[in-house]
MARDOSE-279470 format. One record per residue (C-alpha): residue number from 1; residue in one letter; chain; x, y, z. Coordinates in Angstrom, 1 decimal, padded with zeros to 4 digits. Layout:
N
NUM_A_A_X_Y_Z
...
This chain:
589
1_X_A_011.4_-038.8_014.7
2_X_A_011.4_-038.8_018.6
3_X_A_008.7_-037.0_020.5
4_X_A_009.6_-033.4_021.4
5_X_A_010.5_-032.8_025.0
6_X_A_011.0_-029.0_024.9
7_X_A_010.3_-026.1_022.6
8_X_A_011.6_-022.5_022.2
9_X_A_008.7_-020.1_022.3
10_X_A_008.6_-016.5_021.1
11_X_A_006.0_-014.8_023.4
12_X_A_003.5_-012.3_021.9
13_X_A_004.4_-009.5_024.3
14_X_A_005.3_-006.1_022.7
15_X_A_008.1_-005.2_025.1
16_X_A_009.8_-008.6_024.9
17_X_A_011.6_-009.6_021.7
18_X_A_013.1_-013.0_022.6
19_X_A_012.3_-016.6_022.9
20_X_A_012.0_-018.8_026.1
21_X_A_012.3_-022.5_026.5
22_X_A_009.4_-024.6_027.8
23_X_A_008.8_-028.3_028.5
24_X_A_006.3_-030.2_026.4
25_X_A_003.8_-032.2_028.5
26_X_A_003.0_-035.7_027.2
27_X_A_-000.5_-034.8_026.1
28_X_A_000.9_-032.2_023.7
29_X_A_003.8_-034.1_022.0
30_X_A_001.7_-035.1_019.0
31_X_A_000.5_-031.6_018.4
32_X_A_003.6_-029.5_018.8
33_X_A_005.6_-028.4_015.8
34_X_A_007.5_-025.4_014.5
35_X_A_004.9_-022.6_014.1
36_X_A_002.4_-024.0_016.6
37_X_A_000.5_-021.3_018.5
38_X_A_000.8_-022.1_022.2
39_X_A_-000.2_-020.7_025.6
40_X_A_002.6_-020.3_028.2
41_X_A_003.2_-018.8_031.6
42_X_A_005.5_-015.8_031.7
43_X_A_006.2_-013.8_034.9
44_X_A_002.9_-014.9_036.4
45_X_A_000.9_-014.1_033.3
46_X_A_-000.6_-016.4_030.6
47_X_A_000.4_-015.3_027.2
48_X_A_000.3_-016.6_023.6
49_X_A_003.4_-017.4_021.6
50_X_A_004.8_-019.3_018.6
51_X_A_007.1_-022.3_018.6
52_X_A_010.3_-021.4_016.8
53_X_A_012.3_-024.5_017.6
54_X_A_011.7_-028.0_018.8
55_X_A_014.1_-029.5_021.3
56_X_A_016.5_-026.5_021.5
57_X_A_019.8_-027.0_023.4
58_X_A_019.0_-026.6_027.1
59_X_A_021.7_-026.2_029.8
60_X_A_021.8_-029.2_032.1
61_X_A_020.1_-029.0_035.5
62_X_A_017.5_-026.4_034.3
63_X_A_013.9_-027.2_035.0
64_X_A_011.5_-025.9_032.4
65_X_A_008.0_-024.7_032.9
66_X_A_005.5_-026.7_030.8
67_X_A_003.5_-025.1_028.0
68_X_A_-000.1_-024.8_029.1
69_X_A_-002.0_-025.3_025.9
70_X_A_-001.5_-025.9_022.1
71_X_A_-004.0_-023.5_020.5
72_X_A_-003.5_-024.5_016.9
73_X_A_-001.5_-024.4_013.7
74_X_A_000.4_-021.2_013.0
75_X_A_002.9_-020.0_010.4
76_X_A_005.0_-022.7_008.7
77_X_A_008.7_-022.8_009.2
78_X_A_009.4_-021.1_005.8
79_X_A_007.0_-018.3_006.7
80_X_A_008.7_-017.9_010.1
81_X_A_012.0_-017.5_008.3
82_X_A_010.4_-015.0_005.9
83_X_A_009.0_-013.0_008.9
84_X_A_012.5_-012.9_010.4
85_X_A_013.7_-011.3_007.2
86_X_A_010.8_-008.8_007.2
87_X_A_011.6_-007.9_010.8
88_X_A_015.2_-007.1_009.8
89_X_A_014.3_-005.4_006.5
90_X_A_011.8_-003.0_008.2
91_X_A_013.4_-002.8_011.7
92_X_A_010.5_-004.4_013.6
93_X_A_009.9_-007.0_016.1
94_X_A_009.4_-010.6_014.9
95_X_A_006.2_-011.0_017.0
96_X_A_004.6_-008.1_015.2
97_X_A_005.2_-009.7_011.8
98_X_A_004.2_-013.3_012.9
99_X_A_000.7_-012.0_013.9
100_X_A_000.0_-011.4_010.2
101_X_A_000.7_-015.1_009.4
102_X_A_-001.5_-016.4_012.2
103_X_A_-005.2_-017.3_011.6
104_X_A_-007.9_-015.4_013.4
105_X_A_-009.7_-018.7_014.0
106_X_A_-007.7_-021.6_015.3
107_X_A_-007.0_-024.5_013.0
108_X_A_-006.0_-027.9_014.6
109_X_A_-005.5_-030.3_011.7
110_X_A_-003.9_-030.3_008.2
111_X_A_-006.0_-031.3_005.2
112_X_A_-004.5_-033.3_002.3
113_X_A_-002.7_-031.1_-000.2
114_X_A_-004.6_-031.0_-003.4
115_X_A_-004.2_-027.9_-005.5
116_X_A_-007.1_-027.5_-008.0
117_X_A_-006.3_-025.2_-011.0
118_X_A_-009.0_-023.6_-013.1
119_X_A_-011.1_-025.8_-015.3
120_X_A_-012.8_-022.9_-017.0
121_X_A_-012.1_-019.3_-017.9
122_X_A_-009.4_-017.8_-020.1
123_X_A_-006.1_-016.9_-018.5
124_X_A_-004.4_-013.8_-020.0
125_X_A_-001.8_-015.2_-022.5
126_X_A_000.8_-012.5_-021.8
127_X_A_000.6_-013.1_-018.1
128_X_A_000.7_-016.9_-018.7
129_X_A_003.9_-016.5_-020.7
130_X_A_005.5_-014.5_-017.9
131_X_A_004.7_-017.2_-015.3
132_X_A_006.1_-019.9_-017.6
133_X_A_009.4_-018.1_-017.8
134_X_A_010.1_-019.6_-014.4
135_X_A_011.7_-018.1_-011.3
136_X_A_012.3_-014.3_-011.4
137_X_A_010.4_-011.1_-010.9
138_X_A_008.4_-010.0_-014.0
139_X_A_006.5_-006.8_-014.4
140_X_A_003.2_-006.8_-016.4
141_X_A_002.0_-003.4_-017.5
142_X_A_-001.8_-003.9_-017.4
143_X_A_-004.5_-001.8_-019.2
144_X_A_-006.3_000.7_-017.0
145_X_A_-009.8_-000.5_-018.2
146_X_A_-009.1_-004.3_-018.3
147_X_A_-010.4_-007.0_-016.0
148_X_A_-007.7_-008.2_-013.6
149_X_A_-009.1_-011.7_-013.1
150_X_A_-007.4_-013.3_-016.1
151_X_A_-004.0_-012.6_-014.5
152_X_A_-005.1_-014.5_-011.4
153_X_A_-006.3_-017.4_-013.7
154_X_A_-002.9_-017.5_-015.3
155_X_A_-001.2_-017.8_-012.0
156_X_A_-003.6_-020.4_-010.7
157_X_A_-003.2_-022.5_-013.8
158_X_A_000.3_-023.4_-012.6
159_X_A_-001.0_-024.8_-009.3
160_X_A_-001.3_-023.2_-005.9
161_X_A_-000.9_-019.5_-006.4
162_X_A_-000.6_-016.5_-004.0
163_X_A_-002.6_-013.5_-005.3
164_X_A_-002.1_-010.3_-003.3
165_X_A_-004.1_-007.0_-003.9
166_X_A_-004.5_-003.8_-001.9
167_X_A_-008.1_-003.1_-002.7
168_X_A_-010.8_-005.2_-001.0
169_X_A_-013.1_-005.0_-004.0
170_X_A_-010.3_-006.4_-006.2
171_X_A_-009.7_-009.3_-003.8
172_X_A_-013.5_-010.1_-003.8
173_X_A_-013.7_-009.9_-007.6
174_X_A_-010.7_-012.1_-008.2
175_X_A_-011.7_-014.6_-005.6
176_X_A_-015.2_-014.9_-007.2
177_X_A_-013.7_-015.3_-010.7
178_X_A_-011.3_-018.1_-009.5
179_X_A_-014.2_-020.0_-007.8
180_X_A_-016.3_-019.7_-010.9
181_X_A_-013.5_-021.1_-013.0
182_X_A_-013.5_-024.2_-010.8
183_X_A_-010.2_-023.4_-009.0
184_X_A_-009.8_-024.0_-005.3
185_X_A_-009.6_-020.5_-003.8
186_X_A_-009.0_-019.4_-000.2
187_X_A_-009.7_-015.9_001.1
188_X_A_-007.0_-014.8_003.5
189_X_A_-007.1_-015.1_006.3
190_X_A_-010.5_-016.7_007.0
191_X_A_-009.7_-019.8_004.9
192_X_A_-006.5_-020.8_006.6
193_X_A_-007.3_-024.5_006.4
194_X_A_-008.0_-024.3_002.6
195_X_A_-004.7_-022.6_002.1
196_X_A_-003.0_-025.5_004.0
197_X_A_-004.7_-027.8_001.5
198_X_A_-003.1_-026.2_-001.5
199_X_A_-005.9_-023.7_-002.6
200_X_A_-004.9_-020.6_-004.4
201_X_A_-004.7_-017.8_-001.7
202_X_A_-006.3_-014.4_-002.5
203_X_A_-006.1_-011.6_-000.1
204_X_A_-004.9_-008.2_001.0
205_X_A_-001.3_-007.4_002.0
206_X_A_-001.3_-009.9_004.9
207_X_A_-001.8_-012.7_002.4
208_X_A_001.9_-012.7_001.7
209_X_A_002.3_-014.6_004.9
210_X_A_-000.3_-017.3_004.1
211_X_A_000.6_-021.0_004.2
212_X_A_001.3_-022.3_000.7
213_X_A_002.6_-025.9_000.9
214_X_A_002.4_-026.3_-002.9
215_X_A_003.3_-022.7_-004.0
216_X_A_003.8_-022.5_-007.8
217_X_A_003.3_-018.7_-008.6
218_X_A_003.0_-015.3_-006.9
219_X_A_001.2_-012.3_-008.3
220_X_A_000.8_-008.8_-006.9
221_X_A_-002.1_-007.0_-008.4
222_X_A_-001.9_-003.2_-008.6
223_X_A_001.6_-003.3_-007.0
224_X_A_001.5_000.6_-007.0
225_X_A_-001.3_000.6_-004.5
226_X_A_-000.2_002.3_-001.3
227_X_A_-002.5_000.0_000.7
228_X_A_000.0_-002.8_000.1
229_X_A_002.3_-001.0_002.7
230_X_A_001.8_-001.4_006.4
231_X_A_001.7_002.1_007.9
232_X_A_002.4_001.0_011.5
233_X_A_005.9_-000.2_012.5
234_X_A_007.2_-002.4_011.0
235_X_A_006.3_-000.6_007.7
236_X_A_006.7_-003.7_005.5
237_X_A_005.4_-003.6_001.9
238_X_A_003.6_-006.6_000.5
239_X_A_005.2_-006.2_-002.9
240_X_A_008.7_-006.5_-001.5
241_X_A_007.7_-009.4_000.7
242_X_A_006.1_-011.2_-002.2
243_X_A_009.2_-010.8_-004.3
244_X_A_011.3_-012.2_-001.5
245_X_A_008.9_-015.1_-000.8
246_X_A_008.9_-016.1_-004.5
247_X_A_012.7_-015.9_-004.6
248_X_A_013.0_-018.2_-001.6
249_X_A_010.5_-020.7_-003.1
250_X_A_012.0_-020.6_-006.5
251_X_A_008.8_-019.6_-008.3
252_X_A_007.9_-016.7_-010.6
253_X_A_006.6_-013.5_-009.2
254_X_A_004.6_-011.2_-011.5
255_X_A_003.9_-007.6_-010.5
256_X_A_000.9_-006.1_-012.3
257_X_A_000.1_-002.4_-012.7
258_X_A_-000.9_000.2_-015.3
259_X_A_001.8_002.4_-013.7
260_X_A_004.7_000.1_-012.5
261_X_A_006.5_001.7_-009.6
262_X_A_010.2_002.5_-009.5
263_X_A_010.6_-000.3_-006.9
264_X_A_009.0_-002.8_-009.2
265_X_A_011.1_-001.7_-012.2
266_X_A_014.3_-002.0_-010.1
267_X_A_013.4_-005.5_-008.9
268_X_A_012.4_-006.8_-012.3
269_X_A_014.4_-009.4_-014.1
270_X_A_013.5_-007.7_-017.4
271_X_A_011.8_-004.5_-018.6
272_X_A_008.0_-004.3_-018.1
273_X_A_005.9_-006.2_-020.6
274_X_A_002.7_-004.5_-021.9
275_X_A_-000.3_-006.7_-021.8
276_X_A_-002.0_-005.1_-024.8
277_X_A_-000.9_-003.2_-028.0
278_X_A_-003.0_-000.1_-027.3
279_X_A_-002.1_000.7_-023.7
280_X_A_-002.7_004.4_-024.2
281_X_A_-006.2_003.8_-025.4
282_X_A_-007.0_002.0_-022.1
283_X_A_-006.6_005.3_-020.2
284_X_A_-009.6_007.5_-019.6
285_X_A_-010.4_010.6_-021.5
286_X_A_-008.9_013.4_-019.3
287_X_A_-010.3_016.9_-019.2
288_X_A_-008.1_019.5_-017.5
289_X_A_-009.7_022.6_-016.1
290_X_A_-007.2_025.4_-015.5
291_X_A_-008.6_027.2_-012.4
292_X_A_-006.2_030.1_-012.8
293_X_A_-008.2_031.1_-015.9
294_X_A_-011.7_030.0_-014.8
295_X_A_-012.1_031.4_-011.3
296_X_A_-009.2_033.8_-010.6
297_X_A_-009.4_034.9_-007.0
298_X_A_-012.1_032.4_-006.0
299_X_A_-011.5_029.6_-003.6
300_X_A_-014.6_027.5_-004.1
301_X_A_-014.2_023.9_-005.4
302_X_A_-016.7_024.1_-008.4
303_X_A_-015.5_025.9_-011.5
304_X_A_-018.0_027.0_-014.1
305_X_A_-016.8_024.3_-016.5
306_X_A_-017.3_021.6_-013.9
307_X_A_-020.8_022.8_-013.0
308_X_A_-021.8_022.7_-016.6
309_X_A_-020.3_019.2_-017.1
310_X_A_-022.0_017.8_-014.0
311_X_A_-025.4_019.1_-015.2
312_X_A_-024.8_017.7_-018.7
313_X_A_-023.8_014.2_-017.4
314_X_A_-026.8_014.1_-015.0
315_X_A_-029.2_015.1_-017.8
316_X_A_-028.0_012.0_-019.7
317_X_A_-028.8_009.8_-016.7
318_X_A_-025.2_008.9_-015.9
319_X_A_-023.6_009.0_-012.5
320_X_A_-021.3_011.7_-011.3
321_X_A_-018.6_011.2_-008.7
322_X_A_-016.7_014.0_-007.1
323_X_A_-013.4_013.3_-005.2
324_X_A_-011.8_015.7_-002.8
325_X_A_-008.4_015.3_-001.2
326_X_A_-008.1_012.7_001.6
327_X_A_-008.3_013.6_005.3
328_X_A_-005.2_015.1_006.8
329_X_A_-003.6_016.6_003.8
330_X_A_-001.7_019.9_004.2
331_X_A_-003.4_023.1_003.3
332_X_A_-002.6_024.7_000.0
333_X_A_-001.7_028.4_-000.5
334_X_A_-002.8_029.9_-003.8
335_X_A_-002.0_033.3_-005.2
336_X_A_-005.0_035.7_-005.1
337_X_A_-003.8_037.5_-008.2
338_X_A_-002.9_034.7_-010.7
339_X_A_-004.3_031.6_-008.9
340_X_A_-001.0_029.7_-009.0
341_X_A_-000.4_027.3_-006.1
342_X_A_002.6_028.0_-004.0
343_X_A_005.1_025.1_-004.3
344_X_A_008.7_024.4_-003.5
345_X_A_011.1_025.5_-006.2
346_X_A_013.5_022.7_-005.3
347_X_A_011.3_019.6_-005.1
348_X_A_007.8_020.8_-006.1
349_X_A_006.0_019.9_-002.9
350_X_A_003.5_022.0_-001.0
351_X_A_004.7_024.9_001.2
352_X_A_003.3_026.6_004.2
353_X_A_003.8_029.9_005.9
354_X_A_005.9_029.7_009.2
355_X_A_005.8_032.1_012.1
356_X_A_008.5_034.2_010.6
357_X_A_006.4_034.8_007.4
358_X_A_008.5_032.6_005.2
359_X_A_007.3_029.8_002.9
360_X_A_008.7_026.5_004.2
361_X_A_008.6_023.2_002.1
362_X_A_006.9_020.4_004.1
363_X_A_009.1_017.9_002.3
364_X_A_012.7_019.1_001.9
365_X_A_012.6_022.0_004.3
366_X_A_013.7_024.6_001.8
367_X_A_012.5_028.2_002.5
368_X_A_011.8_031.3_000.5
369_X_A_010.0_034.7_000.9
370_X_A_006.2_034.9_001.0
371_X_A_006.0_035.8_-002.7
372_X_A_004.2_034.1_-005.7
373_X_A_006.9_032.7_-007.9
374_X_A_004.7_033.2_-011.0
375_X_A_003.6_036.9_-010.6
376_X_A_005.4_038.3_-007.6
377_X_A_002.3_039.0_-005.6
378_X_A_002.5_038.7_-001.8
379_X_A_-001.3_038.0_-001.3
380_X_A_-001.9_034.3_-000.8
381_X_A_-005.1_032.4_000.3
382_X_A_-005.6_029.2_002.1
383_X_A_-007.6_026.5_000.3
384_X_A_-009.4_024.2_002.8
385_X_A_-011.8_021.8_001.1
386_X_A_-013.9_019.4_003.1
387_X_A_-016.3_016.6_002.2
388_X_A_-019.3_017.9_004.2
389_X_A_-019.2_021.4_002.9
390_X_A_-018.6_020.1_-000.7
391_X_A_-021.7_017.8_-000.4
392_X_A_-023.9_020.7_000.6
393_X_A_-022.6_022.9_-002.2
394_X_A_-023.0_020.2_-004.8
395_X_A_-026.5_019.4_-003.6
396_X_A_-027.5_023.0_-004.1
397_X_A_-025.9_023.0_-007.6
398_X_A_-027.5_019.8_-009.0
399_X_A_-030.8_020.1_-007.0
400_X_A_-030.9_016.4_-006.1
401_X_A_-029.7_014.3_-003.1
402_X_A_-025.9_013.8_-002.9
403_X_A_-024.3_011.0_-000.9
404_X_A_-021.0_011.7_000.9
405_X_A_-018.6_008.8_001.4
406_X_A_-015.3_008.7_003.3
407_X_A_-013.1_005.8_004.6
408_X_A_-015.0_005.9_007.8
409_X_A_-018.5_005.9_006.3
410_X_A_-020.9_003.1_007.2
411_X_A_-020.6_000.2_004.8
412_X_A_-023.5_-000.9_002.6
413_X_A_-024.3_-004.5_001.6
414_X_A_-021.7_-005.6_-000.9
415_X_A_-019.5_-002.6_000.1
416_X_A_-020.9_-000.7_-002.9
417_X_A_-023.0_002.4_-003.5
418_X_A_-026.4_001.6_-004.9
419_X_A_-026.7_002.0_-008.7
420_X_A_-029.6_004.4_-008.4
421_X_A_-027.6_007.0_-006.6
422_X_A_-026.8_009.6_-009.2
423_X_A_-024.3_012.0_-007.5
424_X_A_-021.7_011.0_-004.9
425_X_A_-018.9_013.0_-003.3
426_X_A_-016.1_011.7_-001.1
427_X_A_-012.5_010.9_-000.4
428_X_A_-010.6_008.4_-002.5
429_X_A_-012.5_005.7_-000.7
430_X_A_-015.6_006.4_-002.9
431_X_A_-013.7_005.2_-006.0
432_X_A_-013.7_001.6_-004.5
433_X_A_-017.4_001.5_-003.7
434_X_A_-018.8_002.3_-007.1
435_X_A_-018.9_000.2_-010.2
436_X_A_-019.3_002.8_-013.0
437_X_A_-019.7_006.5_-013.6
438_X_A_-020.0_008.9_-016.6
439_X_A_-017.9_011.6_-014.9
440_X_A_-015.4_011.5_-012.1
441_X_A_-014.2_014.9_-011.1
442_X_A_-011.0_015.3_-009.0
443_X_A_-011.9_018.6_-007.4
444_X_A_-008.6_019.4_-005.8
445_X_A_-005.9_017.4_-007.6
446_X_A_-003.3_019.9_-006.6
447_X_A_-003.5_018.7_-003.0
448_X_A_-002.3_015.3_-004.4
449_X_A_000.3_016.6_-006.9
450_X_A_002.0_018.9_-004.4
451_X_A_001.7_016.7_-001.3
452_X_A_004.9_016.6_000.8
453_X_A_005.5_013.0_000.1
454_X_A_008.2_011.5_-002.1
455_X_A_005.6_009.3_-003.8
456_X_A_003.2_012.1_-004.5
457_X_A_003.5_011.8_-008.3
458_X_A_003.0_008.0_-008.3
459_X_A_000.0_008.3_-005.9
460_X_A_-001.6_011.1_-007.9
461_X_A_-001.3_009.0_-011.0
462_X_A_-002.8_006.1_-009.1
463_X_A_-005.8_008.2_-008.2
464_X_A_-006.4_009.0_-011.9
465_X_A_-006.1_005.2_-012.7
466_X_A_-008.7_004.4_-010.0
467_X_A_-011.0_007.1_-011.5
468_X_A_-010.4_005.8_-015.0
469_X_A_-011.6_002.4_-014.1
470_X_A_-015.0_003.8_-013.3
471_X_A_-015.4_005.7_-016.5
472_X_A_-013.7_003.2_-018.9
473_X_A_-011.0_003.7_-021.5
474_X_A_-011.2_006.2_-024.4
475_X_A_-010.7_003.4_-026.9
476_X_A_-014.2_002.2_-026.0
477_X_A_-015.7_005.6_-025.8
478_X_A_-015.9_005.7_-022.0
479_X_A_-016.7_008.6_-019.8
480_X_A_-014.5_011.4_-018.6
481_X_A_-012.1_012.1_-015.7
482_X_A_-012.1_015.8_-015.1
483_X_A_-009.3_017.4_-013.0
484_X_A_-009.3_020.9_-011.6
485_X_A_-005.8_022.3_-011.2
486_X_A_-003.8_025.4_-011.0
487_X_A_-000.8_023.6_-012.7
488_X_A_-002.2_022.2_-015.9
489_X_A_001.3_021.4_-017.3
490_X_A_002.2_019.2_-014.3
491_X_A_004.1_016.1_-015.5
492_X_A_001.6_013.8_-013.9
493_X_A_-001.3_015.3_-015.8
494_X_A_000.6_015.2_-019.1
495_X_A_001.4_011.5_-018.5
496_X_A_-002.3_010.7_-017.8
497_X_A_-003.5_012.7_-020.8
498_X_A_-001.1_010.9_-023.1
499_X_A_-001.7_007.5_-021.4
500_X_A_002.1_007.1_-021.2
501_X_A_003.9_007.4_-017.9
502_X_A_007.4_006.7_-019.3
503_X_A_008.6_010.3_-019.1
504_X_A_007.3_010.6_-015.6
505_X_A_009.2_007.5_-014.6
506_X_A_012.5_009.0_-015.7
507_X_A_012.0_012.4_-014.1
508_X_A_010.8_010.8_-010.9
509_X_A_013.8_008.6_-010.7
510_X_A_016.2_011.5_-011.2
511_X_A_014.3_013.4_-008.4
512_X_A_014.6_010.4_-006.0
513_X_A_018.3_010.1_-006.6
514_X_A_018.8_013.9_-006.1
515_X_A_016.9_014.0_-002.8
516_X_A_018.0_010.6_-001.5
517_X_A_014.5_009.1_-001.4
518_X_A_013.6_005.4_-001.7
519_X_A_014.3_003.3_-003.7
520_X_A_017.5_005.3_-004.5
521_X_A_018.4_005.3_-000.8
522_X_A_017.0_003.6_002.3
523_X_A_015.6_005.9_005.0
524_X_A_014.4_005.4_008.5
525_X_A_012.2_007.8_010.6
526_X_A_012.8_007.7_014.4
527_X_A_010.3_009.4_016.6
528_X_A_008.1_009.6_019.7
529_X_A_009.2_009.7_023.3
530_X_A_011.9_007.1_023.2
531_X_A_013.5_008.5_020.0
532_X_A_016.3_010.6_021.8
533_X_A_017.4_007.5_023.8
534_X_A_017.4_005.4_020.6
535_X_A_019.5_007.9_018.8
536_X_A_022.0_008.1_021.7
537_X_A_022.4_004.3_021.4
538_X_A_022.9_004.5_017.7
539_X_A_026.6_005.2_017.2
540_X_A_027.6_007.5_014.3
541_X_A_028.5_005.3_011.3
542_X_A_030.1_006.4_008.2
543_X_A_027.7_006.0_005.3
544_X_A_024.6_006.8_007.4
545_X_A_023.3_010.4_007.3
546_X_A_021.6_011.7_010.5
547_X_A_019.1_014.6_010.2
548_X_A_017.1_016.1_013.0
549_X_A_015.4_016.3_015.3
550_X_A_012.8_018.3_013.4
551_X_A_010.0_020.5_014.9
552_X_A_008.0_017.3_015.7
553_X_A_011.0_015.6_017.5
554_X_A_011.7_013.1_014.7
555_X_A_015.1_012.1_013.2
556_X_A_015.7_010.9_009.7
557_X_A_018.4_008.4_008.9
558_X_A_019.5_007.8_005.3
559_X_A_022.0_005.5_003.6
560_X_A_022.7_004.5_000.0
561_X_A_023.8_001.1_001.5
562_X_A_020.6_-000.6_002.6
563_X_A_022.3_-003.4_004.6
564_X_A_024.5_-001.0_006.4
565_X_A_021.5_001.0_007.8
566_X_A_019.4_-002.1_008.5
567_X_A_022.2_-003.9_010.4
568_X_A_022.9_-000.8_012.4
569_X_A_019.2_-000.5_013.4
570_X_A_019.1_-004.2_014.3
571_X_A_022.0_-003.8_016.7
572_X_A_020.5_-001.0_018.8
573_X_A_018.9_-002.2_022.1
574_X_A_015.4_-000.7_022.1
575_X_A_014.9_001.8_025.0
576_X_A_011.7_001.7_027.1
577_X_A_008.9_004.0_026.1
578_X_A_007.0_004.6_022.9
579_X_A_009.2_004.5_019.8
580_X_A_008.4_005.2_016.1
581_X_A_010.7_003.4_013.8
582_X_A_009.6_003.5_010.2
583_X_A_011.8_002.2_007.4
584_X_A_011.1_003.4_003.9
585_X_A_007.6_004.7_004.9
586_X_A_005.2_006.1_002.4
587_X_A_005.0_009.2_004.5
588_X_A_007.7_010.6_006.8
589_X_A_005.5_012.9_008.9
């Protein structure tokens, strides 16, 4: 192969989404390849970029500026192609995606490729069977209380595997198990060089863009985890990217979850396969406290039953964890007479009172009079729980120190709460910093069940799964997950109590179809200052529904033909100014 004389470089500048040609000085000819991270001059500035093509066609008589520096190895050509697909699928800029496949620390040489599968440890036999089926997307229904490492061992037994998980504690545990088994394991993205050498890659959502020159299997652990989705534009989801990457490589992709999502079920080559005979027994013992009966008219977060359970568990020396709704959730309105939470009669989401005195659904926009649908009362109260206030109340109740934990709390060594801490309260983040508990209490589960998000049911069930992993399954006599609710017959709670989400899957799919929510349809949210200009440039197209702008100035685009919508978005020239363009986001507000 002749030495390269020029390259096409995509510059890492947010406002520019195109490549420019540069000359390759003689001192760099041996170091330049597709994917190389380089330094170039652009309009008087020095900027980073990625080599997309070597020796591109250049018009005669054009003098090219030279690249200034070769910084190191970047994404491989197959990853660059994958990033191009991601940029189209989620209507983003290619540079924004390529950053996820670029190492934080520069790597300048490629090690020999020597995948090293596990020499010890026992891979899960059901998972191993799925991987041995060959190319395709397979869904493994995993027990709530089971260790996830055997799935990764099964994937790594085939050679270099790509293991993706949303939770940092899961990534750490799986990586540790792989190394103890004798397998070569690379933590993404700090071990970029090891990944180049064929080690099994373990990491968060960004690991789907890791270099895998000897890729043999892909596995997504807890594919239901919302942390697998990028919340900033482009809003790509690691599960979907993993499926596409495995398809392009011709290797099996196994999606693992106790509660497989609708997206996973639709992508699967066959129905989900349970990993154990007693799946229901792996779920935690669920205790439902009906707050309508226990504390009618009260708005505090601690019912008499919960207070008694906390005292009993602490008397036995076991840990208590209390979880309140995450920051930024909508306020709930509860009837002062019967205690029922005000919810939309059309889609079941939370409602709020507008300036005209009507109840307005935060999800579908439906309105109705300010009247309790259960008893007809017009007296409703706002429920506003907060971690700080809850910690103070709980400390007074149990008469011992209580630690508060949120996503922004200072990390402790090992990212875990010390085992001698008996009572902890916090947001969902607390569930990933504790190893075990005798009681996990979800103080305000209605804020999750009725949240104005189309994935509220799946995310609520995921919260119960995370709590269940701390207390253990009922088949082994584990602890208890206690939920306080004003809707004890909610389908999510029934599914968790039975340890069987199958009925919930069917009802959720019917709801998504009726409302046009993903994955039944593809949606795009367009917002911020440049949104009006973008919408003006987007010509009306039959098959694409346009809604908006809403009160926040956002538009919603919807189509049952995914390619139609994505191609239309790709053809719009981006206007200047700030633009929010979210495709199939977890949240639309």
